[in-house]
N, C-alpha and C positions, 0 to 999 in steps of 0.2 A: 757452129755445128748444126746439122739438120736433125729435126725430130718430126714426128707426125704432124703434118700441116705446115711444115717449114721447108725451105729449099736452101741447099748449100751450093754456091756457084764456084767453079774453078775454071777459068777461061770461058769456053763456051759450054762446058759440061755442067749440068745441074743434077743433083741427086735427090730423089723424092721417094717417099713411102708410096707404094702402089698396092692396090687391091682391085677387085672386080668392078669398083666404081670409078677408078682412075681412067682418064681418057687414053692413056698410053698402055692400058692393060692388054689389049689385043696384040700390040707389038711385042710386049714383054713375053706373053704366052708363046707367040710364034718363035721368038728368039730362044726361049727356054726349050721349046720343042726341037728346034734344029740342033741344039747342043746336048740333047738327051737329058735335060733336067726337069721337064714338065711334070713328071710323076712325083718329083720332090715336093710339089705344091700340095698334093693330096686334096684336090678340089672335089667337092661333093657333086652328086648327080645334077644338081640345079646350077652348077657353075660358081658356087660360093667358095671363097677361101676361108679356112678355119680362123677363128679369132686367136688361136694359139700359133698361127703361122704368120710370119712377117716377110715382106719382100721390099727391099730398097732397090731402085733402078737408077742408073745414070743415063741421062739423055743428052744428046746434042741436037737441038731442035726436036724432031719427033723420032730420031734414030736412037735405038737402044745401044749404048756403049758398054754397058755392064749391068750386073745385078748381083745381089747378095740375098739369099733365102735362108731363113732360120726358124726354129721352133722355140716357143717359150714354155718352160716346164719347171717343175720343182727340182731343186738340186737334191741329190741323194748321195748317201754314203753307206755302204754295206746294205743296200736295199731299203734304207730308212730315210725319210725326208730330213734334210739338213735344216736345222732351226737357227735363225738369226733374230735376235731381239724379240723372241717370243712368237715368231711367225716362220712359216716355211720360206726358205731362201729360193729365189727364182733365178733361172739361167736362161740366157738366149744362146741356143746351140745351133751353130751354122750347119746347114745342110748342103749348100752349094754356092759357089761364087764363080762368076765368069766375067772376064774383061775382054772386049773385042781387040784382037791383035792389030786391027787396022785403025784403032783409035789414034788420033794424032798425038795424044798425050796420055798413054795408058797409066802412067804413074799418078797423074792428077785424078784420073778416074778412080783408081784404087784408093787414093787418099780421101776422095769424096765419099766413097762407100764405107771406108773405115770410120770416117768422122760421123756419118749418119748412124752406123751401127753402134758406135761408142756412145753417142748421145742417147740413143734408144736404150741401150743397156743401163746407162747411168740413171735414166729416168724411170725405168720400169723393172729392171732386173738387177740382181746383185753381181752378176758376172756374165761375160761373153766368152763362150767356149768354142774352140775350133776354128777361129777365123784365120789364123796364120796357115794352118794346114790345108784349108779348103781353097785357097786362091789358086786359080788355074787359068791359063790362056788357051783358047781353042784356036786351031788353025783352019 
C-alpha cells in the first residue's frame, strides 16, 4: 500500500502523494484543469496546497493516468464533532477522482488509487468517505 513518501506499483503505473513540491505537480494541475477539477484543490494565491487537502496521482512515466483529491476534516454528527477514544475523529472526504479512459489498465490505476487512499486513511484518519461515489471516467 502507498502512503506519503512511498510508491505503489501496478504494471507500469505508480501511485504517489503529490503536492506543489512534487515534480509531477504541473502535469497533475493541467490534467485536473482539463477535467474541470482544478478548483477542487483550493490552492492559495501563492500556489500552495492546503495541509488539509490531499492528492494522490497515478503516473505512467510522466503521464498522469488518474488522481484522487480529498479533504481531511473532523467527523461530525448533528453539527458536533464525533469523538473516538477521547479525541475528535478524522475523515478523509473525497472531492474528486478521475481515471484516464485511455489508460491501458484503468482497473489497475483505480486499485492503485484505492490502495493509496486506504493506506492514508488508515494512517491518519478514522475513515474514508465518498470514494465509491466519486469515481468517474472522463471521455
